[in-house]
PAVEXMI-208105 format. One record per residue (C-alpha): residue number from 1; residue in three letters; chain; z negated, y, x. Coordinates in Angstrom, 1 decimal, padded with zeros to 4 digits, always signed. Last residue first. Layout:
<recs>
REC   nr  rest  kette       w       v       u
REC  NUM   ALA      A       Z       Y       X
...
</recs>
This chain:
<recs>
REC   nr  rest  kette       w       v       u
REC  388   UNK      A  +024.9  +107.3  -049.4
REC  387   UNK      A  +024.9  +104.0  -051.3
REC  386   UNK      A  +023.4  +100.6  -051.1
REC  385   UNK      A  +024.0  +097.0  -052.3
REC  384   UNK      A  +022.4  +093.6  -052.1
REC  383   UNK      A  +024.3  +090.3  -052.5
REC  382   UNK      A  +023.6  +087.5  -055.1
REC  381   UNK      A  +025.7  +084.4  -054.6
REC  380   UNK      A  +027.5  +082.4  -057.3
REC  379   UNK      A  +026.5  +078.8  -058.0
REC  378   UNK      A  +025.3  +079.6  -061.5
REC  377   UNK      A  +028.7  +081.0  -062.4
REC  376   UNK      A  +031.0  +084.0  -061.8
REC  375   UNK      A  +034.6  +083.3  -062.4
REC  374   UNK      A  +037.5  +084.4  -060.1
REC  373   UNK      A  +036.6  +082.0  -057.3
REC  372   UNK      A  +034.9  +082.7  -054.0
REC  371   UNK      A  +032.0  +084.0  -056.0
REC  370   UNK      A  +030.0  +087.2  -056.0
REC  369   UNK      A  +027.0  +088.5  -057.9
REC  368   UNK      A  +025.9  +092.1  -057.7
REC  367   UNK      A  +022.7  +093.6  -059.1
REC  366   UNK      A  +022.4  +097.1  -060.4
REC  365   UNK      A  +019.7  +099.4  -061.6
REC  364   UNK      A  +018.2  +101.7  -064.4
REC  363   UNK      A  +020.6  +102.3  -067.1
REC  362   UNK      A  +018.7  +103.8  -070.0
REC  361   UNK      A  +018.3  +102.6  -073.7
REC  360   UNK      A  +015.2  +100.5  -073.2
REC  359   UNK      A  +015.7  +099.2  -069.7
REC  358   UNK      A  +019.4  +098.6  -069.0
REC  357   UNK      A  +020.7  +096.7  -065.9
REC  356   UNK      A  +024.2  +097.1  -064.6
REC  355   UNK      A  +025.5  +093.8  -063.2
REC  354   UNK      A  +028.6  +094.2  -061.0
REC  353   UNK      A  +030.8  +091.2  -060.7
REC  352   UNK      A  +032.1  +090.6  -057.1
REC  351   UNK      A  +035.1  +088.3  -056.2
REC  350   UNK      A  +034.8  +087.1  -052.6
REC  349   UNK      A  +037.5  +086.5  -049.9
REC  348   UNK      A  +036.4  +089.4  -047.8
REC  347   UNK      A  +036.8  +091.6  -050.9
REC  346   UNK      A  +038.7  +090.4  -053.9
REC  345   UNK      A  +038.8  +093.0  -056.6
REC  344   UNK      A  +039.1  +091.8  -060.2
REC  343   UNK      A  +042.1  +092.3  -062.5
REC  342   UNK      A  +040.5  +092.5  -065.9
REC  341   UNK      A  +041.8  +089.7  -068.2
REC  340   UNK      A  +042.1  +090.5  -071.8
REC  339   UNK      A  +039.4  +088.8  -074.0
REC  338   UNK      A  +039.9  +085.9  -076.4
REC  337   UNK      A  +036.6  +084.9  -078.1
REC  336   UNK      A  +035.8  +081.3  -079.3
REC  335   UNK      A  +033.8  +079.5  -082.0
REC  334   UNK      A  +030.6  +077.6  -082.6
REC  333   UNK      A  +032.0  +074.4  -081.1
REC  332   UNK      A  +032.6  +076.2  -077.7
REC  331   UNK      A  +029.9  +075.0  -075.4
REC  330   UNK      A  +029.2  +071.7  -073.4
REC  329   UNK      A  +030.8  +072.6  -070.1
REC  328   UNK      A  +034.1  +073.1  -068.4
REC  327   UNK      A  +034.9  +075.7  -065.8
REC  326   UNK      A  +038.6  +076.0  -066.8
REC  325   UNK      A  +041.1  +077.8  -064.5
REC  324   UNK      A  +044.8  +077.7  -065.4
REC  323   UNK      A  +047.1  +077.5  -062.5
REC  322   UNK      A  +049.0  +080.9  -062.0
REC  321   UNK      A  +052.4  +082.1  -063.1
REC  320   UNK      A  +051.1  +083.4  -066.4
REC  319   UNK      A  +047.4  +084.0  -066.2
REC  318   UNK      A  +044.9  +082.0  -068.3
REC  317   UNK      A  +041.3  +081.8  -067.3
REC  316   UNK      A  +039.1  +079.4  -069.4
REC  315   UNK      A  +035.3  +079.8  -069.5
REC  314   UNK      A  +033.4  +076.7  -070.8
REC  313   UNK      A  +030.3  +077.5  -068.7
REC  312   UNK      A  +030.0  +080.8  -066.9
REC  311   UNK      A  +026.2  +080.6  -066.6
REC  310   UNK      A  +025.6  +080.3  -070.4
REC  309   UNK      A  +027.6  +079.9  -073.6
REC  308   UNK      A  +027.7  +081.2  -077.2
REC  307   UNK      A  +030.7  +082.8  -078.5
REC  306   UNK      A  +032.7  +080.5  -076.2
REC  305   UNK      A  +035.0  +082.5  -073.8
REC  304   UNK      A  +038.9  +082.4  -073.4
REC  303   UNK      A  +040.1  +084.8  -070.6
REC  302   UNK      A  +043.4  +086.6  -070.6
REC  301   UNK      A  +046.6  +087.3  -068.8
REC  300   UNK      A  +049.3  +088.0  -071.4
REC  299   UNK      A  +051.6  +085.6  -073.1
REC  298   UNK      A  +049.6  +085.5  -076.3
REC  297   UNK      A  +047.0  +088.3  -076.2
REC  296   UNK      A  +047.2  +089.4  -079.8
REC  295   UNK      A  +047.7  +085.7  -081.0
REC  294   UNK      A  +044.5  +084.1  -079.6
REC  293   UNK      A  +042.1  +084.8  -082.4
REC  292   UNK      A  +038.6  +086.3  -082.4
REC  291   UNK      A  +039.8  +089.3  -080.4
REC  290   UNK      A  +039.1  +091.2  -077.2
REC  289   UNK      A  +040.9  +094.2  -075.5
REC  288   UNK      A  +038.7  +095.2  -072.5
REC  287   UNK      A  +036.1  +098.0  -072.8
REC  286   UNK      A  +035.0  +100.9  -070.6
REC  285   UNK      A  +038.2  +102.9  -071.2
REC  284   UNK      A  +037.9  +102.8  -075.0
REC  283   UNK      A  +041.3  +101.7  -076.4
REC  282   UNK      A  +039.9  +100.4  -079.6
REC  281   UNK      A  +036.2  +101.4  -080.4
REC  280   UNK      A  +035.1  +099.6  -083.5
REC  279   UNK      A  +037.6  +096.7  -083.2
REC  278   UNK      A  +037.1  +096.5  -079.4
REC  277   UNK      A  +033.3  +096.4  -079.9
REC  276   UNK      A  +033.5  +093.7  -082.5
REC  275   UNK      A  +035.8  +091.6  -080.3
REC  274   UNK      A  +033.2  +091.8  -077.4
REC  273   UNK      A  +030.3  +091.4  -079.8
REC  272   UNK      A  +031.7  +087.9  -080.6
REC  271   UNK      A  +030.3  +087.1  -077.1
REC  270   UNK      A  +026.8  +086.7  -078.6
REC  269   UNK      A  +024.0  +088.3  -076.7
REC  268   UNK      A  +024.6  +091.5  -078.7
REC  267   UNK      A  +024.2  +090.1  -082.1
REC  266   UNK      A  +021.3  +087.8  -081.3
REC  265   UNK      A  +019.6  +091.1  -080.0
REC  264   UNK      A  +018.7  +091.7  -083.6
REC  263   UNK      A  +016.1  +089.0  -083.3
REC  262   UNK      A  +013.9  +091.1  -080.9
REC  261   UNK      A  +013.7  +090.4  -077.1
REC  260   UNK      A  +010.7  +090.4  -077.1
REC  259   UNK      A  +009.4  +088.8  -080.2
REC  258   UNK      A  +006.7  +090.4  -082.4
REC  257   UNK      A  +004.9  +087.5  -084.2
REC  256   UNK      A  +004.2  +088.0  -088.0
REC  255   UNK      A  +006.0  +084.8  -088.7
REC  254   UNK      A  +007.4  +083.9  -092.1
REC  253   UNK      A  +011.1  +083.9  -091.1
REC  252   UNK      A  +010.3  +082.4  -087.7
REC  251   UNK      A  +008.6  +079.5  -089.5
REC  250   UNK      A  +011.9  +078.3  -090.8
REC  249   UNK      A  +013.1  +077.8  -087.2
REC  248   UNK      A  +010.4  +075.4  -086.3
REC  247   UNK      A  +012.7  +072.4  -086.1
REC  246   UNK      A  +014.9  +074.3  -083.6
REC  245   UNK      A  +018.2  +075.9  -084.5
REC  244   UNK      A  +017.1  +079.5  -084.8
REC  243   UNK      A  +015.3  +079.1  -081.4
REC  242   UNK      A  +018.4  +078.0  -079.5
REC  241   UNK      A  +020.6  +080.8  -080.5
REC  240   UNK      A  +017.6  +083.1  -079.8
REC  239   UNK      A  +017.7  +082.1  -076.1
REC  238   UNK      A  +014.5  +081.4  -074.2
REC  237   UNK      A  +013.0  +083.8  -071.7
REC  236   UNK      A  +010.4  +084.8  -074.4
REC  235   UNK      A  +008.3  +087.8  -074.3
REC  234   UNK      A  +005.5  +087.4  -076.9
REC  233   UNK      A  +003.4  +089.6  -079.1
REC  232   UNK      A  +001.0  +088.4  -081.7
REC  231   UNK      A  +000.5  +084.8  -080.5
REC  230   UNK      A  -002.6  +083.5  -082.3
REC  229   UNK      A  -005.1  +081.9  -079.9
REC  228   UNK      A  -005.1  +078.1  -080.3
REC  227   UNK      A  -006.0  +077.7  -076.6
REC  226   UNK      A  -002.5  +076.1  -075.9
REC  225   UNK      A  -000.9  +079.2  -077.6
REC  224   UNK      A  -000.4  +079.7  -081.3
REC  223   UNK      A  +002.3  +080.8  -083.8
REC  222   UNK      A  +001.5  +081.7  -087.3
REC  221   UNK      A  +004.0  +081.9  -090.2
REC  220   UNK      A  +002.8  +079.2  -092.5
REC  219   UNK      A  +003.9  +076.0  -090.5
REC  218   UNK      A  +000.8  +076.1  -088.3
REC  217   UNK      A  +003.0  +076.6  -085.3
REC  216   UNK      A  +002.5  +075.7  -081.6
REC  215   UNK      A  +003.9  +077.2  -078.4
REC  214   UNK      A  +003.6  +074.6  -075.7
REC  213   UNK      A  +007.5  +074.1  -075.4
REC  212   UNK      A  +007.8  +077.7  -074.4
REC  211   UNK      A  +005.8  +077.0  -071.3
REC  210   UNK      A  +003.0  +079.5  -071.0
REC  209   UNK      A  +002.2  +082.8  -069.3
REC  208   UNK      A  -000.7  +085.0  -070.3
REC  207   UNK      A  -001.0  +088.8  -070.2
REC  206   UNK      A  -003.7  +091.4  -070.9
REC  205   UNK      A  -001.6  +094.5  -071.0
REC  204   UNK      A  -002.2  +097.7  -069.2
REC  203   UNK      A  +001.2  +098.7  -067.7
REC  202   UNK      A  +000.2  +097.1  -064.4
REC  201   UNK      A  -000.4  +093.9  -066.3
REC  200   UNK      A  +003.0  +094.2  -067.9
REC  199   UNK      A  +004.6  +094.5  -064.4
REC  198   UNK      A  +002.8  +091.4  -063.2
REC  197   UNK      A  +003.9  +089.5  -066.3
REC  196   UNK      A  +007.6  +090.6  -065.8
REC  195   UNK      A  +007.4  +089.2  -062.3
REC  194   UNK      A  +006.0  +085.9  -063.6
REC  193   UNK      A  +008.8  +085.7  -066.1
REC  192   UNK      A  +011.5  +086.2  -063.5
REC  191   UNK      A  +010.0  +083.6  -061.1
REC  190   UNK      A  +009.4  +081.1  -064.0
REC  189   UNK      A  +013.0  +081.4  -065.1
REC  188   UNK      A  +014.3  +080.9  -061.5
REC  187   UNK      A  +012.0  +077.9  -060.9
REC  186   UNK      A  +013.4  +076.3  -064.1
REC  185   UNK      A  +011.4  +073.3  -065.5
REC  184   UNK      A  +008.7  +075.7  -066.7
REC  183   UNK      A  +010.8  +076.8  -069.5
REC  182   UNK      A  +009.8  +080.3  -070.5
REC  181   UNK      A  +007.0  +082.1  -072.3
REC  180   UNK      A  +005.3  +085.4  -071.8
REC  179   UNK      A  +002.3  +086.2  -074.0
REC  178   UNK      A  +001.0  +089.7  -074.3
REC  177   UNK      A  -002.4  +090.6  -075.4
REC  176   UNK      A  -003.1  +094.3  -076.2
REC  175   UNK      A  -004.9  +093.5  -079.4
REC  174   UNK      A  -003.2  +096.0  -081.8
REC  173   UNK      A  +000.0  +096.5  -079.9
REC  172   UNK      A  +002.3  +099.5  -080.3
REC  171   UNK      A  +000.9  +101.5  -077.3
REC  170   UNK      A  +001.6  +098.4  -075.2
REC  169   UNK      A  +005.3  +098.7  -075.9
REC  168   UNK      A  +005.3  +102.2  -074.3
REC  167   UNK      A  +003.5  +100.9  -071.2
REC  166   UNK      A  +005.8  +097.9  -071.0
REC  165   UNK      A  +008.7  +100.4  -070.9
REC  164   UNK      A  +007.1  +102.5  -068.2
REC  163   UNK      A  +006.4  +099.4  -066.1
REC  162   UNK      A  +010.0  +098.3  -066.6
REC  161   UNK      A  +011.4  +101.7  -065.5
REC  160   UNK      A  +009.2  +101.7  -062.4
REC  159   UNK      A  +010.5  +098.3  -061.2
REC  158   UNK      A  +014.0  +098.8  -062.3
REC  157   UNK      A  +014.6  +102.1  -060.5
REC  156   UNK      A  +017.5  +100.7  -058.5
REC  155   UNK      A  +020.9  +102.1  -057.8
REC  154   UNK      A  +020.2  +102.2  -054.0
REC  153   UNK      A  +019.7  +104.8  -051.4
REC  152   UNK      A  +020.3  +105.1  -047.6
REC  151   UNK      A  +018.2  +106.3  -044.7
REC  150   UNK      A  +016.0  +103.2  -044.5
REC  149   UNK      A  +019.1  +100.9  -044.3
REC  148   UNK      A  +017.6  +097.6  -042.9
REC  147   UNK      A  +014.0  +097.4  -043.9
REC  146   UNK      A  +013.9  +099.9  -046.9
REC  145   UNK      A  +017.2  +098.3  -048.2
REC  144   UNK      A  +016.1  +094.7  -047.9
REC  143   UNK      A  +012.8  +095.4  -049.7
REC  142   UNK      A  +014.9  +097.1  -052.4
REC  141   UNK      A  +017.2  +094.2  -052.6
REC  140   UNK      A  +014.3  +091.9  -053.2
REC  139   UNK      A  +012.2  +093.8  -055.6
REC  138   UNK      A  +014.6  +094.9  -058.3
REC  137   UNK      A  +017.9  +093.1  -058.4
REC  136   UNK      A  +016.5  +090.0  -056.7
REC  135   UNK      A  +013.5  +089.8  -059.1
REC  134   UNK      A  +015.8  +090.4  -062.1
REC  133   UNK      A  +018.4  +087.8  -061.6
REC  132   UNK      A  +017.9  +086.8  -065.2
REC  131   UNK      A  +019.1  +088.1  -068.5
REC  130   UNK      A  +017.8  +086.3  -071.7
REC  129   UNK      A  +018.8  +088.3  -074.7
REC  128   UNK      A  +021.3  +091.1  -073.9
REC  127   UNK      A  +023.4  +089.5  -071.2
REC  126   UNK      A  +026.3  +091.8  -072.2
REC  125   UNK      A  +029.9  +090.8  -071.4
REC  124   UNK      A  +033.0  +091.7  -069.3
REC  123   UNK      A  +032.7  +095.5  -069.5
REC  122   UNK      A  +035.4  +097.4  -067.7
REC  121   UNK      A  +034.3  +100.0  -065.0
REC  120   UNK      A  +036.6  +103.1  -065.3
REC  119   UNK      A  +038.9  +104.2  -062.6
REC  118   UNK      A  +038.2  +103.4  -059.0
REC  117   UNK      A  +035.2  +101.5  -057.4
REC  116   UNK      A  +036.9  +098.0  -057.7
REC  115   UNK      A  +035.3  +097.3  -061.1
REC  114   UNK      A  +034.6  +094.4  -063.5
REC  113   UNK      A  +031.3  +094.9  -065.2
REC  112   UNK      A  +028.4  +092.7  -066.4
REC  111   UNK      A  +026.0  +094.4  -068.6
REC  110   UNK      A  +022.3  +093.4  -068.2
REC  109   UNK      A  +019.5  +093.7  -070.8
REC  108   UNK      A  +016.0  +095.1  -071.3
REC  107   UNK      A  +012.8  +095.5  -073.3
REC  106   UNK      A  +013.8  +095.8  -076.9
REC  105   UNK      A  +011.9  +097.5  -079.7
REC  104   UNK      A  +011.9  +096.3  -083.4
REC  103   UNK      A  +014.0  +098.9  -085.2
REC  102   UNK      A  +012.4  +097.8  -088.5
REC  101   UNK      A  +015.8  +097.6  -090.1
REC  100   UNK      A  +017.1  +095.8  -087.0
REC   99   UNK      A  +014.3  +093.1  -087.1
REC   98   UNK      A  +014.5  +092.7  -090.9
REC   97   UNK      A  +018.2  +092.2  -090.9
REC   96   UNK      A  +018.2  +089.7  -088.0
REC   95   UNK      A  +015.4  +087.6  -089.6
REC   94   UNK      A  +017.2  +087.8  -092.9
REC   93   UNK      A  +020.2  +086.2  -091.3
REC   92   UNK      A  +018.3  +083.1  -090.3
REC   91   UNK      A  +019.2  +081.0  -093.4
REC   90   UNK      A  +022.8  +081.8  -093.0
REC   89   UNK      A  +022.8  +080.3  -089.5
REC   88   UNK      A  +024.1  +082.8  -086.9
REC   87   UNK      A  +027.6  +082.1  -085.6
REC   86   UNK      A  +028.2  +085.8  -085.0
REC   85   UNK      A  +030.9  +086.3  -087.7
REC   84   UNK      A  +029.2  +083.5  -089.7
REC   83   UNK      A  +026.2  +085.9  -090.2
REC   82   UNK      A  +028.2  +088.4  -092.3
REC   81   UNK      A  +025.9  +091.1  -093.6
REC   80   UNK      A  +028.4  +093.9  -093.3
REC   79   UNK      A  +025.6  +096.5  -093.0
REC   78   UNK      A  +023.9  +094.4  -090.3
REC   77   UNK      A  +027.1  +094.1  -088.4
REC   76   UNK      A  +027.8  +097.8  -088.6
REC   75   UNK      A  +024.3  +098.7  -087.3
REC   74   UNK      A  +024.7  +096.1  -084.5
REC   73   UNK      A  +028.2  +097.6  -083.6
REC   72   UNK      A  +026.6  +101.1  -083.3
REC   71   UNK      A  +024.0  +099.7  -081.0
REC   70   UNK      A  +026.7  +098.3  -078.8
REC   69   UNK      A  +028.4  +101.6  -078.6
REC   68   UNK      A  +025.3  +103.2  -077.2
REC   67   UNK      A  +024.9  +100.3  -074.7
REC   66   UNK      A  +028.6  +100.9  -073.6
REC   65   UNK      A  +027.9  +104.5  -072.9
REC   64   UNK      A  +024.6  +104.1  -071.1
REC   63   UNK      A  +026.1  +101.3  -068.8
REC   62   UNK      A  +029.3  +103.2  -068.1
REC   61   UNK      A  +027.4  +106.4  -067.3
REC   60   UNK      A  +025.3  +104.5  -064.7
REC   59   UNK      A  +028.3  +102.9  -063.2
REC   58   UNK      A  +030.1  +106.3  -062.9
REC   57   UNK      A  +027.0  +107.8  -061.3
REC   56   UNK      A  +026.9  +105.0  -058.7
REC   55   UNK      A  +030.6  +105.7  -057.9
REC   54   UNK      A  +029.8  +109.4  -057.5
REC   53   UNK      A  +027.0  +108.6  -055.1
REC   52   UNK      A  +029.1  +106.6  -052.8
REC   51   UNK      A  +029.2  +102.8  -052.7
REC   50   UNK      A  +028.5  +099.9  -050.1
REC   49   UNK      A  +028.3  +096.3  -051.0
REC   48   UNK      A  +026.3  +094.1  -048.6
REC   47   UNK      A  +027.0  +091.2  -046.3
REC   46   UNK      A  +025.0  +088.8  -044.1
REC   45   UNK      A  +022.2  +089.4  -046.6
REC   44   UNK      A  +022.7  +086.4  -048.9
REC   43   UNK      A  +020.6  +085.2  -051.9
REC   42   UNK      A  +021.9  +082.0  -053.4
REC   41   UNK      A  +022.6  +079.4  -050.7
REC   40   UNK      A  +022.6  +081.4  -047.6
REC   39   UNK      A  +021.9  +079.3  -044.5
REC   38   UNK      A  +020.8  +080.6  -041.0
REC   37   UNK      A  +017.3  +081.7  -042.0
REC   36   UNK      A  +016.7  +078.2  -043.5
REC   35   UNK      A  +014.3  +077.8  -046.5
REC   34   UNK      A  +014.0  +074.3  -047.8
REC   33   UNK      A  +016.0  +073.9  -051.0
REC   32   UNK      A  +014.9  +075.0  -054.5
REC   31   UNK      A  +016.7  +073.3  -057.3
REC   30   UNK      A  +018.9  +075.4  -059.6
REC   29   UNK      A  +021.5  +072.7  -059.9
REC   28   UNK      A  +024.0  +074.8  -057.8
REC   27   UNK      A  +021.3  +075.2  -055.1
REC   26   UNK      A  +018.3  +077.4  -054.9
REC   25   UNK      A  +017.7  +079.3  -051.7
REC   24   UNK      A  +016.2  +082.6  -053.0
REC   23   UNK      A  +014.1  +080.8  -055.6
REC   22   UNK      A  +010.7  +082.0  -054.3
REC   21   UNK      A  +011.0  +085.7  -054.7
REC   20   UNK      A  +007.3  +086.5  -054.9
REC   19   UNK      A  +007.2  +089.5  -052.7
REC   18   UNK      A  +006.0  +087.6  -049.5
REC   17   UNK      A  +008.5  +084.8  -050.1
REC   16   UNK      A  +011.4  +087.3  -049.7
REC   15   UNK      A  +010.0  +088.4  -046.3
REC   14   UNK      A  +009.5  +084.7  -045.3
REC   13   UNK      A  +013.1  +083.9  -046.1
REC   12   UNK      A  +014.4  +087.0  -044.3
REC   11   UNK      A  +012.7  +086.2  -040.9
REC   10   UNK      A  +015.7  +087.0  -038.6
REC    9   UNK      A  +016.8  +089.9  -040.9
REC    8   UNK      A  +020.5  +089.4  -041.5
REC    7   UNK      A  +023.0  +091.5  -039.6
REC    6   UNK      A  +025.4  +092.9  -042.1
REC    5   UNK      A  +029.2  +092.6  -042.9
REC    4   UNK      A  +030.4  +095.2  -045.3
REC    3   UNK      A  +032.0  +094.8  -048.8
REC    2   UNK      A  +033.4  +098.2  -049.7
REC    1   UNK      A  +033.4  +100.3  -052.8
</recs>
């Protein structure tokens, strides 16, 4: 695994715009800045990560293996029936139980791994409910590959896998209408949702996008769009931990709506799953020791993470002999998880995190985020990769 300098395409902003990747130059606030071929604010192609085929196979196997273990943890958690262990309101637990017992289908998710190309990739967390960075991982880096390294390959079958998954889900729909909802305030969220809409249409759905704040409820278990059409199936790029705390949360228990991602994904999108995985599979090479209390890692390098947090907020890195790093933010009241620190590679001054994408139960691609610091956050860069 190497980070190699690259010659950027002279017209890379225009090329990315052509494929609908409009947020390639967002700043740390998520605001789009004027495209400038000399400046990389988010997407960058003055560098790329290079792997060999065996390393890609190792990452693929790690994704499939950890996903399998995650499903076992979900089954354990539902049997145990302890919503407090995952900071889920007691009143909402039947929603999780029903969703899992019906095996409501999921669409996708993204594991974040720490790895230097040797040994076993170590899971940092699972973005199982509202993963983003999809357009760049699928379309953008594939376009970059074909135009700059046409003889190489890439861990990237996301586009085809998502069409196949949407096709399978279409077969379970009575009316064939798919709503896709996100917050229109976020250009990144809109870009990811529009891409998924396009894939769903290719898979045979009739699809409609709307702002999640425009979804209405009649209070008796029906949700509606702005044209008062019932919402039967909806993809929502909006976190379950927010949904179950909204005023309409009681309606979720009565609703006949199929949500994608399903409610059982609440258990995997919560960092409490890190401790649950380690308790269920202690010593597994793809996992890091993780606990709900600090004592087992006292005096050792470790990371403290809120059970529910986003974009690297409220992460605290503790390494004896080093200054403590704390990203700050509004999370943590729901509880914390203590995870052993995984030594991260630093290549050319950057620390990469390898995001392995799951579609259904299969690993289908990778996206790499890098930062000059040890913690990935919303200001981190996206960098393409290739292998041969």
